[in-house]
All heavy atoms as an XYZ file, in Angstrom:
942
protein
N     -73.101    -37.517     42.782
C     -71.829    -38.047     43.101
C     -71.157    -38.646     41.957
O     -71.719    -39.039     41.018
C     -72.145    -39.251     44.096
C     -72.581    -38.970     45.441
S     -71.509    -38.185     46.721
C     -70.253    -39.140     47.077
N     -69.827    -38.641     42.054
C     -68.973    -39.231     40.902
C     -68.855    -40.742     41.201
O     -68.743    -41.123     42.295
C     -67.649    -38.550     40.946
C     -67.499    -37.062     40.545
C     -66.140    -36.508     40.796
C     -67.978    -36.840     39.231
N     -68.772    -41.378     40.192
C     -68.591    -42.871     40.182
C     -67.036    -43.109     40.509
O     -66.266    -42.135     40.386
C     -68.919    -43.613     38.851
O     -67.990    -43.218     37.906
N     -66.724    -44.221     40.896
C     -65.201    -44.611     41.125
C     -64.440    -44.325     39.894
O     -63.289    -43.891     39.999
C     -65.194    -45.985     41.658
C     -63.815    -46.326     42.324
C     -63.534    -45.545     43.556
O     -64.384    -45.209     44.280
O     -62.314    -45.102     43.720
N     -65.012    -44.798     38.857
C     -64.151    -44.521     37.554
C     -63.968    -43.034     37.236
O     -62.766    -42.599     36.841
C     -64.961    -45.163     36.355
C     -64.255    -45.201     35.138
C     -65.084    -45.916     33.972
C     -64.356    -45.927     32.641
N     -65.063    -46.616     31.655
N     -64.979    -42.215     37.411
C     -64.836    -40.789     37.226
C     -63.807    -40.173     38.295
O     -63.123    -39.244     37.942
C     -66.143    -40.106     37.463
C     -67.172    -40.515     36.234
C     -68.577    -40.009     36.527
O     -69.035    -39.992     37.658
O     -69.228    -39.569     35.507
N     -63.933    -40.647     39.478
C     -62.978    -40.162     40.430
C     -61.541    -40.460     40.106
O     -60.630    -39.645     40.265
C     -63.206    -40.795     41.844
C     -64.507    -40.214     42.480
C     -64.752    -40.940     43.846
C     -66.048    -40.522     44.407
N     -66.231    -41.205     45.725
N     -61.359    -41.625     39.556
C     -59.870    -41.989     39.254
C     -59.405    -41.137     37.981
O     -58.314    -40.539     37.994
C     -59.744    -43.548     38.845
C     -58.470    -43.911     38.114
C     -60.069    -44.380     40.105
N     -60.340    -40.952     37.043
C     -59.992    -40.136     35.905
C     -59.769    -38.741     36.247
O     -58.730    -38.098     35.822
C     -61.126    -40.206     34.937
N     -60.554    -38.143     37.230
C     -60.367    -36.822     37.636
C     -59.045    -36.682     38.462
O     -58.254    -35.756     38.303
C     -61.509    -36.411     38.561
C     -61.513    -34.975     39.127
C     -61.503    -34.030     37.941
C     -62.737    -34.766     39.926
N     -58.821    -37.707     39.338
C     -57.588    -37.705     40.018
C     -56.300    -37.713     39.200
O     -55.341    -37.021     39.448
C     -57.460    -38.937     41.002
C     -56.314    -38.813     41.996
O     -56.230    -37.836     42.604
O     -55.617    -39.838     42.107
N     -56.254    -38.424     38.033
C     -55.160    -38.418     37.173
C     -55.005    -37.054     36.525
O     -53.750    -36.709     36.479
C     -55.432    -39.487     36.100
C     -55.283    -40.898     36.521
C     -55.340    -41.895     35.400
C     -55.324    -43.299     35.891
N     -55.612    -44.268     34.939
N     -55.971    -36.332     36.276
C     -55.859    -34.999     35.716
C     -55.295    -33.990     36.765
O     -54.630    -33.187     36.379
C     -57.239    -34.559     35.147
C     -57.659    -35.228     33.901
C     -58.984    -34.797     33.353
C     -59.413    -35.567     32.122
N     -60.659    -35.196     31.601
N     -55.751    -34.109     37.874
C     -55.352    -33.183     38.933
C     -53.930    -33.411     39.363
O     -53.211    -32.442     39.547
C     -56.290    -33.313     40.205
C     -57.643    -32.819     39.775
C     -55.758    -32.600     41.305
C     -58.675    -33.087     40.890
N     -53.494    -34.684     39.411
C     -52.193    -34.949     39.870
C     -51.035    -35.055     38.840
O     -50.012    -35.302     39.051
C     -52.140    -36.288     40.683
O     -52.593    -37.331     39.963
C     -52.942    -36.128     41.935
N     -51.541    -34.984     37.488
C     -50.617    -35.037     36.334
C     -49.664    -33.895     36.465
O     -49.979    -32.647     36.689
C     -51.402    -34.986     35.026
N     -48.354    -34.060     36.291
C     -47.305    -33.034     36.376
C     -47.077    -32.608     34.888
O     -46.729    -33.436     34.070
C     -46.005    -33.626     36.893
C     -44.943    -32.549     36.931
C     -46.341    -34.093     38.426
N     -47.232    -31.345     34.608
C     -46.962    -30.850     33.297
C     -45.541    -30.982     32.933
O     -44.667    -30.836     33.855
C     -47.412    -29.385     33.285
C     -47.406    -29.069     34.647
C     -47.703    -30.321     35.549
N     -45.274    -31.275     31.595
C     -43.767    -31.324     31.277
C     -43.226    -29.937     31.314
O     -43.845    -28.784     31.056
C     -43.688    -31.736     29.827
C     -44.113    -33.203     29.717
C     -43.862    -33.813     28.423
O     -42.993    -33.263     27.547
O     -44.635    -34.758     27.925
N     -42.003    -29.805     31.783
C     -41.375    -28.442     31.990
C     -41.127    -27.873     30.541
O     -40.710    -28.531     29.604
C     -40.013    -28.705     32.732
C     -39.711    -30.192     32.391
C     -41.122    -30.851     32.283
N     -41.308    -26.574     30.509
C     -41.033    -25.885     29.296
C     -39.555    -25.451     29.182
O     -38.944    -25.102     30.161
C     -41.782    -24.523     29.260
C     -43.321    -24.649     29.258
C     -43.999    -23.278     29.332
C     -43.714    -25.362     27.959
N     -38.883    -25.798     28.063
C     -37.469    -25.521     27.990
C     -37.415    -24.258     27.023
O     -37.522    -24.283     25.887
C     -36.830    -26.584     27.169
C     -36.751    -27.926     28.121
C     -35.904    -29.072     27.429
O     -35.095    -28.718     26.570
O     -36.106    -30.174     27.869
N     -37.171    -23.190     27.695
C     -37.106    -21.831     27.065
C     -35.710    -21.510     27.062
O     -34.989    -21.255     28.100
C     -37.923    -20.880     27.688
C     -39.393    -21.247     27.759
C     -37.800    -19.485     26.985
C     -40.340    -20.407     28.484
N     -35.063    -21.385     25.914
C     -33.635    -20.930     25.872
C     -33.597    -19.381     25.808
O     -34.340    -18.856     25.069
C     -32.985    -21.501     24.495
C     -32.780    -22.989     24.545
C     -32.042    -23.457     23.384
O     -31.239    -22.647     22.775
O     -32.359    -24.629     22.932
N     -32.832    -18.848     26.652
C     -32.641    -17.384     26.467
C     -32.199    -17.011     25.199
O     -31.355    -17.568     24.559
C     -31.677    -17.072     27.698
C     -30.896    -18.397     27.772
C     -31.876    -19.565     27.464
N     -32.746    -15.841     24.678
C     -32.438    -15.267     23.482
C     -31.046    -14.554     23.754
O     -30.955    -13.797     24.628
C     -33.382    -14.402     22.874
C     -34.796    -15.171     22.621
C     -35.855    -14.341     22.171
O     -35.687    -13.079     22.257
O     -36.868    -14.752     21.755
N     -30.054    -14.816     22.768
C     -28.831    -14.270     22.928
C     -28.426    -13.453     21.648
O     -28.981    -13.774     20.638
C     -27.790    -15.201     23.284
O     -27.660    -16.234     22.248
C     -27.973    -15.950     24.539
N     -27.400    -12.584     21.721
C     -26.867    -11.979     20.601
C     -25.315    -11.978     20.884
O     -24.833    -12.344     21.947
C     -27.315    -10.489     20.536
C     -26.984     -9.736     21.755
C     -27.602     -8.283     21.612
N     -27.372     -7.487     22.912
C     -26.170     -6.967     23.256
N     -25.277     -6.921     22.258
N     -26.054     -6.302     24.354
N     -24.546    -11.659     19.918
C     -23.121    -11.580     20.011
C     -22.547    -10.178     20.184
O     -23.083     -9.280     19.612
C     -22.402    -12.172     18.727
C     -22.778    -13.613     18.420
C     -22.068    -14.487     19.259
C     -22.308    -15.963     18.865
N     -21.663    -16.968     19.679
N     -21.584    -10.038     21.028
C     -20.925     -8.706     21.287
C     -19.743     -8.623     20.377
O     -19.501     -9.458     19.682
C     -20.484     -8.483     22.822
C     -19.577     -9.476     23.275
O     -18.836    -10.143     22.502
N     -19.374     -9.399     24.633
N     -19.086     -7.516     20.516
C     -18.017     -7.213     19.634
C     -16.846     -8.236     19.841
O     -15.908     -8.529     18.837
C     -17.340     -5.865     19.878
N     -16.648     -8.867     20.923
C     -15.688     -9.876     21.199
C     -16.172    -11.218     20.676
O     -15.400    -12.250     20.759
C     -15.417    -10.000     22.681
C     -14.786     -8.770     23.339
C     -15.436     -8.140     24.476
C     -13.609     -8.283     22.847
C     -14.817     -7.039     24.974
C     -13.109     -7.205     23.401
C     -13.710     -6.627     24.424
N     -17.327    -11.380     20.215
C     -17.829    -12.721     19.742
C     -18.491    -13.464     20.797
O     -18.763    -14.703     20.586
N     -18.603    -12.993     22.021
C     -19.214    -13.734     23.215
C     -20.736    -13.562     23.054
O     -21.208    -12.505     22.592
C     -18.683    -13.094     24.513
C     -17.250    -13.134     24.639
C     -16.744    -12.298     25.854
O     -17.421    -11.312     26.189
O     -15.642    -12.452     26.200
N     -21.405    -14.556     23.502
C     -22.845    -14.545     23.621
C     -23.377    -13.726     24.896
O     -22.871    -13.978     26.006
C     -23.495    -15.910     23.745
O     -23.223    -16.465     22.423
N     -24.204    -12.781     24.712
C     -24.839    -12.024     25.905
C     -26.352    -12.041     25.576
O     -26.706    -12.055     24.371
C     -24.218    -10.651     25.946
C     -22.817    -10.582     26.407
C     -24.465     -9.853     24.626
N     -27.128    -12.076     26.653
C     -28.442    -12.065     26.570
C     -28.970    -10.711     26.169
O     -28.298     -9.655     26.414
C     -29.094    -12.504     27.801
C     -28.786    -14.012     27.970
C     -29.412    -14.789     29.020
O     -30.480    -14.202     29.578
O     -28.971    -15.692     29.593
N     -30.226    -10.568     25.618
C     -30.757     -9.227     25.173
C     -30.938     -8.292     26.351
O     -30.853     -7.106     26.100
C     -32.175     -9.399     24.542
C     -31.941     -9.970     23.212
C     -32.294    -11.380     23.014
C     -31.412     -9.219     22.130
C     -32.140    -11.796     21.678
C     -31.207     -9.834     20.905
C     -31.617    -11.009     20.618
N     -31.053     -8.735     27.575
C     -31.152     -7.863     28.716
C     -29.802     -7.499     29.244
O     -29.796     -6.862     30.400
C     -32.118     -8.340     29.812
C     -31.562     -9.661     30.374
C     -30.652     -9.545     31.495
C     -31.894    -10.892     30.009
C     -30.185    -10.644     32.131
C     -31.457    -12.041     30.627
C     -30.608    -11.917     31.608
O     -30.057    -13.012     32.250
N     -28.667     -7.745     28.574
C     -27.381     -7.335     29.093
C     -26.660     -6.514     28.044
O     -26.947     -6.611     26.789
C     -26.523     -8.680     29.165
C     -26.939     -9.632     30.208
C     -26.248    -10.832     30.286
O     -25.763    -11.454     29.228
N     -25.854    -11.344     31.501
N     -25.781     -5.640     28.512
C     -24.907     -4.832     27.573
C     -23.801     -5.745     27.141
O     -23.703     -6.910     27.470
C     -24.516     -3.544     28.224
C     -23.425     -3.702     29.328
O     -23.033     -4.959     29.660
O     -22.822     -2.690     29.801
N     -22.858     -5.159     26.284
C     -21.902     -5.923     25.742
C     -20.807     -6.481     26.785
O     -20.006     -7.373     26.393
C     -21.090     -5.203     24.640
C     -21.946     -5.213     23.364
O     -23.007     -5.903     23.334
O     -21.598     -4.531     22.390
N     -20.750     -5.928     28.029
C     -19.968     -6.404     28.994
C     -20.518     -7.508     29.964
O     -19.988     -8.020     30.827
C     -19.375     -5.207     29.897
O     -20.560     -4.659     30.624
C     -18.687     -4.168     29.171
N     -21.886     -7.689     29.663
C     -22.660     -8.667     30.553
C     -23.448     -8.113     31.701
O     -24.062     -8.810     32.331
N     -23.413     -6.777     31.861
C     -24.158     -6.052     32.920
C     -25.715     -6.045     32.507
O     -26.034     -5.853     31.330
C     -23.766     -4.730     33.030
N     -26.663     -6.345     33.461
C     -27.950     -6.256     33.150
C     -28.471     -4.901     32.811
O     -28.055     -3.855     33.369
C     -28.694     -6.725     34.416
C     -27.706     -6.597     35.495
C     -26.180     -6.554     34.885
N     -29.304     -4.732     31.722
C     -29.997     -3.565     31.385
C     -31.366     -3.541     31.743
O     -32.180     -4.458     31.470
C     -29.868     -3.331     29.777
C     -28.450     -3.379     29.404
C     -30.668     -2.106     29.351
C     -28.238     -3.366     27.910
N     -31.814     -2.567     32.546
C     -33.150     -2.381     32.932
C     -33.802     -1.350     32.008
O     -33.168     -0.493     31.341
C     -33.211     -1.949     34.372
C     -32.574     -2.844     35.424
C     -31.208     -2.666     35.730
C     -33.212     -4.073     35.711
C     -30.678     -3.595     36.614
C     -32.594     -4.962     36.533
C     -31.398     -4.782     36.935
O     -30.660     -5.771     37.791
N     -35.195     -1.399     31.998
C     -35.971     -0.460     31.012
C     -35.529      1.017     31.274
O     -35.730      1.721     30.336
C     -37.428     -0.724     31.226
C     -37.853     -2.099     30.741
O     -37.049     -2.729     30.032
O     -39.033     -2.490     30.937
N     -35.270      1.342     32.436
C     -34.981      2.749     32.759
C     -33.566      3.230     32.466
O     -33.274      4.324     32.661
C     -35.363      3.049     34.252
O     -34.700      2.264     35.155
C     -36.853      2.999     34.507
N     -32.603      2.262     32.194
C     -31.267      2.572     31.906
C     -31.075      3.314     30.653
O     -31.938      3.174     29.695
C     -30.405      1.328     32.001
C     -30.175      0.778     33.317
O     -30.247      1.502     34.319
O     -29.873     -0.472     33.351
N     -29.985      3.927     30.542
C     -29.552      4.533     29.201
C     -28.433      3.671     28.701
O     -27.415      3.379     29.333
C     -29.086      6.070     29.344
O     -30.260      6.785     29.976
C     -28.737      6.559     27.984
N     -28.539      3.298     27.428
C     -27.456      2.514     26.763
C     -26.701      3.431     25.814
O     -27.260      4.270     25.117
C     -28.130      1.365     25.905
C     -27.016      0.529     25.148
C     -28.994      0.434     26.823
N     -25.404      3.280     25.884
C     -24.507      4.289     25.160
C     -23.834      3.299     23.940
O     -23.642      2.125     24.138
C     -23.397      4.818     26.003
C     -24.071      5.832     27.021
C     -24.597      5.432     28.160
C     -24.084      7.130     26.608
C     -25.184      6.383     28.993
C     -24.650      8.047     27.425
C     -25.186      7.722     28.613
O     -25.760      8.553     29.392
N     -23.447      4.002     22.993
C     -22.666      3.350     21.748
C     -21.322      3.898     21.930
O     -21.037      5.080     22.123
C     -23.374      4.040     20.560
C     -22.734      3.630     19.276
N     -21.749      4.282     18.672
C     -22.945      2.461     18.565
C     -21.412      3.712     17.478
N     -22.022      2.554     17.486
N     -20.423      2.957     22.182
C     -19.055      3.129     22.411
C     -18.246      2.668     21.304
O     -18.184      1.454     20.906
C     -18.488      2.602     23.697
C     -17.050      2.727     23.961
C     -16.660      4.121     24.172
C     -16.792      1.834     25.212
N     -17.537      3.622     20.529
C     -16.727      3.272     19.326
C     -15.286      3.343     19.823
O     -14.907      4.419     20.254
C     -16.969      4.158     18.208
C     -16.276      3.886     16.967
C     -17.186      3.376     15.900
C     -15.473      5.083     16.402
N     -14.610      2.272     19.768
C     -13.124      2.257     20.208
C     -12.320      1.978     18.856
O     -12.461      0.960     18.311
C     -12.916      1.128     21.210
C     -13.708      1.533     22.518
C     -11.463      0.928     21.543
C     -13.575      0.487     23.653
N     -11.473      2.916     18.605
C     -10.583      2.740     17.542
C      -9.151      2.389     18.035
O      -8.548      3.167     18.918
C     -10.568      4.041     16.681
C      -9.572      3.972     15.417
C      -9.677      5.315     14.629
O     -10.628      6.100     14.823
O      -8.722      5.472     13.914
N      -8.573      1.377     17.476
C      -7.331      1.042     17.906
C      -6.387      1.062     16.640
O      -6.835      1.335     15.521
C      -7.238     -0.408     18.520
O      -7.619     -1.361     17.475
C      -8.130     -0.598     19.673
N      -5.115      0.723     16.789
C      -4.185      0.692     15.605
C      -4.498     -0.316     14.641
O      -4.223     -0.251     13.407
C      -2.704      0.533     16.122
C      -2.201      1.612     17.043
C      -0.935      1.424     17.714
O      -0.482      0.265     17.476
O      -0.356      2.275     18.356
N      -5.194     -1.444     15.169
C      -5.570     -2.574     14.332
C      -6.988     -2.433     13.730
O      -7.084     -2.797     12.598
C      -5.314     -3.860     15.156
C      -5.619     -5.113     14.270
C      -3.847     -3.901     15.553
N      -7.800     -2.147     14.522
C      -9.295     -2.202     14.137
C     -10.188     -1.129     14.929
O      -9.648     -0.561     15.841
C      -9.804     -3.499     14.264
S      -9.993     -4.173     15.996
N     -11.501     -1.069     14.446
C     -12.482     -0.400     15.161
C     -13.541     -1.220     15.649
O     -13.976     -2.106     14.859
C     -12.969      0.704     14.292
O     -11.967      1.600     13.765
C     -14.064      1.577     14.942
N     -13.866     -1.079     16.886
C     -14.874     -1.959     17.454
C     -16.007     -1.177     18.019
O     -15.780     -0.050     18.581
C     -14.347     -2.958     18.562
C     -13.407     -3.964     17.997
C     -12.965     -4.947     19.095
O     -12.731     -4.648     20.150
N     -12.776     -6.244     18.636
N     -17.325     -1.646     17.952
C     -18.443     -0.988     18.499
C     -19.059     -1.800     19.569
O     -19.172     -3.013     19.512
C     -19.562     -0.739     17.386
C     -20.738     -0.223     17.826
C     -18.931      0.059     16.175
N     -19.325     -1.163     20.599
C     -20.049     -1.758     21.873
C     -21.161     -0.978     22.247
O     -21.346      0.268     21.978
C     -19.012     -1.796     23.012
C     -17.768     -2.474     22.750
C     -16.598     -1.849     22.374
C     -17.673     -3.802     23.091
C     -15.449     -2.607     22.123
C     -16.489     -4.547     22.947
C     -15.409     -3.846     22.342
N     -22.112     -1.644     22.817
C     -23.288     -1.055     23.451
C     -23.240     -1.314     24.938
O     -23.348     -2.456     25.326
C     -24.595     -1.750     22.878
C     -24.793     -1.528     21.455
C     -24.471     -2.450     20.480
C     -25.233     -0.249     20.952
C     -24.728     -2.225     19.133
C     -25.342      0.092     19.617
C     -25.141     -0.858     18.719
N     -23.025     -0.291     25.671
C     -22.652     -0.471     27.097
C     -23.518      0.575     27.942
O     -23.978      1.660     27.515
C     -21.236     -0.169     27.394
C     -20.391     -1.304     26.688
C     -20.762      1.197     26.992
N     -23.638      0.244     29.334
C     -24.070      1.236     30.232
C     -22.945      2.172     30.491
O     -21.782      1.813     30.344
C     -24.524      0.514     31.468
C     -25.587     -0.440     31.331
C     -25.926     -1.154     32.604
C     -26.922      0.282     30.888
N     -23.239      3.312     30.940
C     -22.134      4.469     31.207
C     -21.143      3.885     32.178
O     -19.918      4.098     31.976
C     -22.789      5.750     31.681
C     -21.818      6.851     31.853
C     -21.370      7.521     30.721
C     -21.338      7.186     33.071
C     -20.480      8.571     30.865
C     -20.401      8.251     33.238
C     -20.022      8.933     32.093
N     -21.603      3.259     33.162
C     -20.741      2.756     34.200
C     -19.726      1.689     33.722
O     -18.620      1.472     34.242
C     -21.465      2.131     35.320
C     -22.518      3.018     35.997
C     -23.889      3.220     35.220
O     -24.153      2.309     34.467
O     -24.473      4.147     35.489
N     -20.020      1.044     32.585
C     -19.177      0.013     32.099
C     -18.158      0.605     30.894
O     -17.322     -0.174     30.581
C     -19.952     -1.125     31.608
C     -20.857     -1.813     32.586
C     -19.916     -2.578     33.608
N     -20.814     -3.354     34.503
C     -20.390     -4.595     34.639
N     -19.394     -5.236     34.215
N     -21.201     -5.301     35.524
N     -18.421      1.688     30.529
C     -17.690      2.284     29.431
C     -16.217      2.309     29.814
O     -15.236      2.076     29.054
C     -18.123      3.604     28.874
N     -15.939      2.847     30.997
C     -14.501      2.975     31.461
C     -13.743      1.663     31.519
O     -12.616      1.572     31.190
C     -14.404      3.732     32.886
C     -12.999      3.985     33.337
C     -12.318      4.900     32.386
O     -12.847      5.973     32.017
N     -11.109      4.608     31.948
N     -14.473      0.566     31.905
C     -13.880     -0.738     31.924
C     -13.302     -1.133     30.569
O     -12.237     -1.725     30.472
C     -14.809     -1.762     32.420
C     -15.207     -1.591     33.965
C     -16.238     -2.664     34.337
O     -16.387     -3.728     33.701
O     -16.886     -2.470     35.357
N     -14.088     -0.903     29.487
C     -13.655     -1.179     28.119
C     -12.507     -0.411     27.676
O     -11.646     -0.793     27.064
C     -14.899     -1.063     27.191
C     -15.782     -2.228     27.250
C     -17.070     -1.978     26.301
C     -15.167     -3.522     26.822
N     -12.638      0.856     28.070
C     -11.468      1.815     27.749
C     -10.238      1.326     28.423
O      -9.125      1.383     27.770
C     -11.896      3.262     28.175
C     -13.031      3.890     27.244
C     -13.409      5.245     27.817
C     -12.594      3.998     25.732
N     -10.271      0.936     29.523
C      -9.108      0.357     30.307
C      -8.572     -0.858     29.678
O      -7.334     -1.108     29.590
C      -9.419      0.152     31.724
C      -9.703      1.366     32.618
O      -9.362      2.431     32.163
O     -10.311      1.286     33.693
N      -9.395     -1.706     29.145
C      -8.950     -2.912     28.549
C      -8.189     -2.553     27.234
O      -7.342     -3.377     26.864
C     -10.271     -3.765     28.116
C     -10.119     -5.206     28.188
C     -11.290     -6.009     28.066
O     -12.260     -5.756     29.007
O     -11.458     -6.759     27.023
N      -8.452     -1.452     26.477
C      -7.909     -1.250     25.195
C      -6.769     -0.038     25.563
O      -6.331      0.578     24.504
C      -8.913     -0.645     24.132
C      -9.678     -1.808     23.645
C     -11.018     -1.997     24.248
C      -9.314     -2.583     22.631
C     -11.732     -3.118     23.693
C     -10.145     -3.566     22.146
C     -11.277     -3.800     22.671
N      -6.447      0.152     26.710
C      -5.517      1.349     27.100
C      -4.275      1.351     26.293
O      -3.907      2.414     25.725
C      -5.282      1.335     28.565
C      -4.410      2.444     29.066
C      -4.185      2.313     30.548
O      -4.654      1.341     31.112
O      -3.450      3.177     31.126
N      -3.655      0.297     26.001
C      -2.317      0.170     25.392
C      -2.488      0.577     23.848
O      -1.635      1.457     23.416
C      -1.755     -1.112     25.533
C      -0.394     -1.205     24.730
C      -1.454     -1.383     26.965
N      -3.429      0.144     23.172
C      -3.554      0.322     21.783
C      -4.567      1.271     21.379
O      -4.843      1.504     20.236
C      -3.714     -1.055     21.004
C      -4.941     -1.743     21.345
C      -4.847     -2.869     22.392
O      -3.680     -3.012     22.915
O      -5.867     -3.398     22.791
N      -5.259      1.958     22.355
C      -6.206      2.946     22.024
C      -5.779      4.135     21.231
O      -4.804      4.811     21.604
C      -6.919      3.481     23.413
C      -8.019      4.385     23.239
C      -9.328      3.542     22.692
C      -8.413      4.826     24.628
N      -6.380      4.431     20.132
C      -6.079      5.582     19.352
C      -7.101      6.618     19.585
O      -6.865      7.855     19.815
C      -6.111      5.197     17.796
C      -5.937      6.507     16.895
C      -4.935      4.292     17.596
N      -8.415      6.237     19.604
C      -9.692      7.266     19.834
C     -10.780      6.495     20.218
O     -10.944      5.313     19.962
C      -9.890      7.857     18.425
N     -11.679      7.133     20.980
C     -12.891      6.577     21.473
C     -14.026      7.615     21.398
O     -13.744      8.835     21.573
C     -12.619      6.077     22.979
N     -15.237      7.153     21.062
C     -16.310      8.017     21.061
C     -17.502      7.407     21.706
O     -17.838      6.243     21.472
C     -16.708      8.313     19.543
C     -17.892      9.225     19.463
C     -18.213      9.476     17.958
C     -19.388     10.370     17.884
N     -19.844     10.510     16.536
N     -18.006      7.985     22.759
C     -19.262      7.616     23.544
C     -20.440      8.489     23.246
O     -20.244      9.735     23.261
C     -18.874      7.675     24.994
C     -20.016      7.102     25.894
C     -20.088      5.638     25.845
C     -19.637      7.499     27.358
N     -21.478      7.910     22.674
C     -22.719      8.753     22.463
C     -23.940      7.864     22.912
O     -23.912      6.713     22.988
C     -22.795      9.043     20.943
O     -22.793      7.787     20.279
N     -24.921      8.664     23.291
C     -26.159      7.982     23.741
C     -26.820      7.263     22.490
O     -26.952      7.722     21.469
C     -27.134      9.053     24.377
C     -28.525      8.542     24.765
C     -29.305      9.590     25.333
C     -30.697      8.907     25.801
N     -31.627      9.891     26.295
N     -27.241      6.076     22.874
C     -27.887      5.191     21.855
C     -29.331      5.125     21.993
O     -30.154      5.481     21.143
C     -27.221      3.788     21.926
C     -27.814      2.922     20.787
C     -27.479      3.110     19.442
C     -28.722      1.933     21.066
C     -27.981      2.221     18.526
C     -29.181      1.041     20.153
C     -28.835      1.232     18.795
O     -29.398      0.410     17.820
N     -29.883      4.639     23.142
C     -31.196      4.535     23.499
C     -31.647      4.258     24.897
O     -30.591      3.968     25.634
C     -31.957      3.482     22.599
O     -31.606      2.147     22.906
N     -32.851      4.302     25.293
C     -33.160      3.781     26.650
C     -33.138      2.249     26.680
O     -33.176      1.543     25.576
C     -34.441      4.408     27.197
C     -35.587      3.843     26.257
O     -35.683      2.734     25.748
O     -36.691      4.606     26.140
N     -33.100      1.682     27.809
C     -32.997      0.211     28.058
C     -34.104     -0.528     27.342
O     -33.944     -1.587     26.692
N     -35.292     -0.143     27.458
C     -36.454     -0.867     26.972
C     -36.432     -0.913     25.447
O     -36.679     -1.931     24.958
C     -37.783     -0.141     27.443
C     -39.049     -0.749     27.085
C     -40.251     -0.121     27.664
C     -41.530     -0.935     27.234
N     -42.695     -0.211     27.930
N     -36.158      0.186     24.768
C     -36.043      0.254     23.239
C     -34.920     -0.551     22.814
O     -34.995     -1.256     21.840
C     -35.821      1.689     22.872
O     -36.969      2.501     23.462
C     -35.833      1.857     21.383
N     -33.818     -0.489     23.584
C     -32.541     -1.262     23.193
C     -32.924     -2.738     23.102
O     -32.509     -3.428     22.205
C     -31.437     -0.960     24.129
C     -30.189     -1.820     23.916
C     -29.293     -1.493     22.862
C     -29.925     -2.997     24.653
C     -28.222     -2.375     22.625
C     -28.775     -3.825     24.373
C     -27.868     -3.445     23.503
N     -33.494     -3.259     24.238
C     -33.747     -4.775     24.240
C     -34.709     -5.158     23.187
O     -34.519     -6.202     22.457
C     -34.355     -5.084     25.487
C     -33.332     -5.001     26.764
C     -33.854     -5.432     28.042
C     -34.806     -4.511     28.558
N     -35.258     -4.764     30.050
N     -35.707     -4.272     22.815
C     -36.849     -4.596     21.835
C     -36.145     -4.579     20.358
O     -36.302     -5.469     19.672
C     -37.837     -3.564     21.915
C     -38.930     -3.819     20.982
C     -40.107     -2.724     21.122
C     -41.129     -2.908     19.927
N     -42.124     -1.805     19.952
N     -35.275     -3.591     20.138
C     -34.478     -3.540     18.895
C     -33.603     -4.684     18.645
O     -33.549     -5.243     17.422
C     -33.628     -2.277     18.793
C     -34.477     -0.985     18.657
C     -33.525      0.300     18.743
O     -32.400      0.172     18.990
O     -34.147      1.366     18.592
N     -32.949     -5.118     19.641
C     -31.960     -6.256     19.403
C     -32.762     -7.609     19.132
O     -32.383     -8.250     18.298
C     -31.019     -6.401     20.627
C     -30.205     -5.230     20.871
C     -29.285     -5.038     19.617
C     -28.534     -3.735     19.612
N     -27.820     -3.479     18.349
N     -33.868     -7.767     19.824
C     -34.682     -8.957     19.533
C     -35.259     -9.027     18.132
O     -35.203     -9.874     17.432
C     -35.752     -9.026     20.516
C     -35.460     -9.492     21.880
C     -36.683     -9.694     22.742
C     -36.343    -10.169     24.298
N     -37.391    -10.288     25.061
N     -35.708     -7.755     17.790
C     -36.263     -7.649     16.396
C     -35.292     -7.829     15.265
O     -35.422     -8.513     14.280
C     -36.955     -6.285     16.222
C     -38.295     -6.154     16.962
C     -38.843     -4.794     16.942
O     -38.220     -3.828     16.363
O     -40.005     -4.646     17.553
N     -34.013     -7.320     15.564
C     -32.922     -7.531     14.643
C     -32.540     -8.915     14.515
O     -32.355     -9.404     13.353
C     -31.679     -6.705     15.086
N     -32.494     -9.708     15.521
C     -32.272    -11.142     15.406
C     -33.350    -11.934     14.773
O     -32.985    -12.816     13.832
C     -32.052    -11.715     16.874
C     -31.747    -13.264     16.971
C     -30.443    -13.539     16.321
C     -31.963    -13.734     18.190
N     -34.512    -11.600     14.906
C     -35.610    -12.253     14.143
C     -35.372    -12.038     12.640
O     -35.726    -12.877     11.897
C     -36.980    -11.820     14.730
C     -37.363    -12.329     16.095
C     -38.591    -11.880     16.584
C     -38.851    -12.401     17.960
N     -40.113    -11.895     18.613
N     -35.156    -10.828     12.293
C     -34.935    -10.404     10.818
C     -33.752    -11.173     10.224
O     -33.979    -11.776      9.208
C     -34.722     -9.034     10.694
C     -35.906     -8.065     10.965
C     -35.612     -6.531     10.753
O     -34.605     -6.200     10.239
O     -36.480     -5.829     11.265
N     -32.764    -11.373     11.024
C     -31.554    -11.972     10.493
C     -31.858    -13.504     10.432
O     -31.435    -14.173      9.364
C     -30.372    -11.901     11.427
C     -29.760    -10.495     11.502
S     -29.171    -10.013      9.970
C     -27.635    -10.943      9.904
N     -32.738    -14.148     11.377
C     -33.083    -15.421     11.210
C     -33.881    -15.700     10.058
O     -33.830    -16.694      9.288
C     -33.766    -15.961     12.478
C     -32.894    -16.046     13.635
C     -33.597    -16.428     15.022
O     -34.803    -16.285     15.013
O     -32.909    -16.806     15.935
N     -34.767    -14.867      9.653
C     -35.667    -14.919      8.509
C     -34.878    -14.826      7.142
O     -35.149    -15.557      6.403
C     -36.777    -13.807      8.464
C     -37.846    -13.985      9.554
C     -38.833    -12.814      9.597
O     -38.738    -11.878      8.838
O     -39.592    -12.779     10.656
N     -33.974    -13.960      7.192
C     -33.130    -13.796      5.996
C     -32.365    -14.943      5.710
O     -32.242    -15.434      4.630
C     -32.335    -12.459      6.106
C     -33.162    -11.151      6.114
C     -31.217    -12.459      5.032
C     -32.390     -9.914      6.346
N     -31.473    -15.451      6.719
C     -30.602    -16.504      6.513
C     -31.190    -17.932      6.917
O     -30.468    -18.919      6.745
C     -29.371    -16.347      7.469
C     -28.545    -15.068      7.007
C     -28.645    -13.872      7.802
C     -27.881    -15.057      5.763
C     -27.904    -12.765      7.230
C     -27.178    -13.987      5.370
C     -27.200    -12.855      6.106
N     -32.455    -17.969      7.382
C     -33.124    -19.312      7.644
C     -32.468    -20.015      8.755
O     -32.519    -21.217      8.632
N     -31.941    -19.315      9.780
C     -31.246    -20.033     10.840
C     -32.176    -20.056     12.076
O     -32.891    -19.186     12.449
C     -29.894    -19.484     11.247
C     -28.958    -19.612     10.128
C     -27.640    -18.936     10.412
O     -27.447    -18.418     11.572
O     -26.814    -19.006      9.769
């Protein structure tokens, strides 16, 4: 049998509430300078491991911008640049699982280089 002192000590361990973990989602910047999470394309749509991510290059009269998007979201971006659109090129980039992994690794490398 446990003594009263041992019971109290055990009770404190059992009923102790662990401190919540504060995990900030890892983010990256899209071509607009907005923060999106690694599991999202540049428009904010969620990317699943089985999705295909496309590289969309949009050339306007002023500049050229590069986006990583799901096929379904490419038309939305093209519509956004409709007035000043000069050329656009859509090509397959990678599958969703590889894309998310590559973006995380790229951020880690940048943090190591710049010490941020």
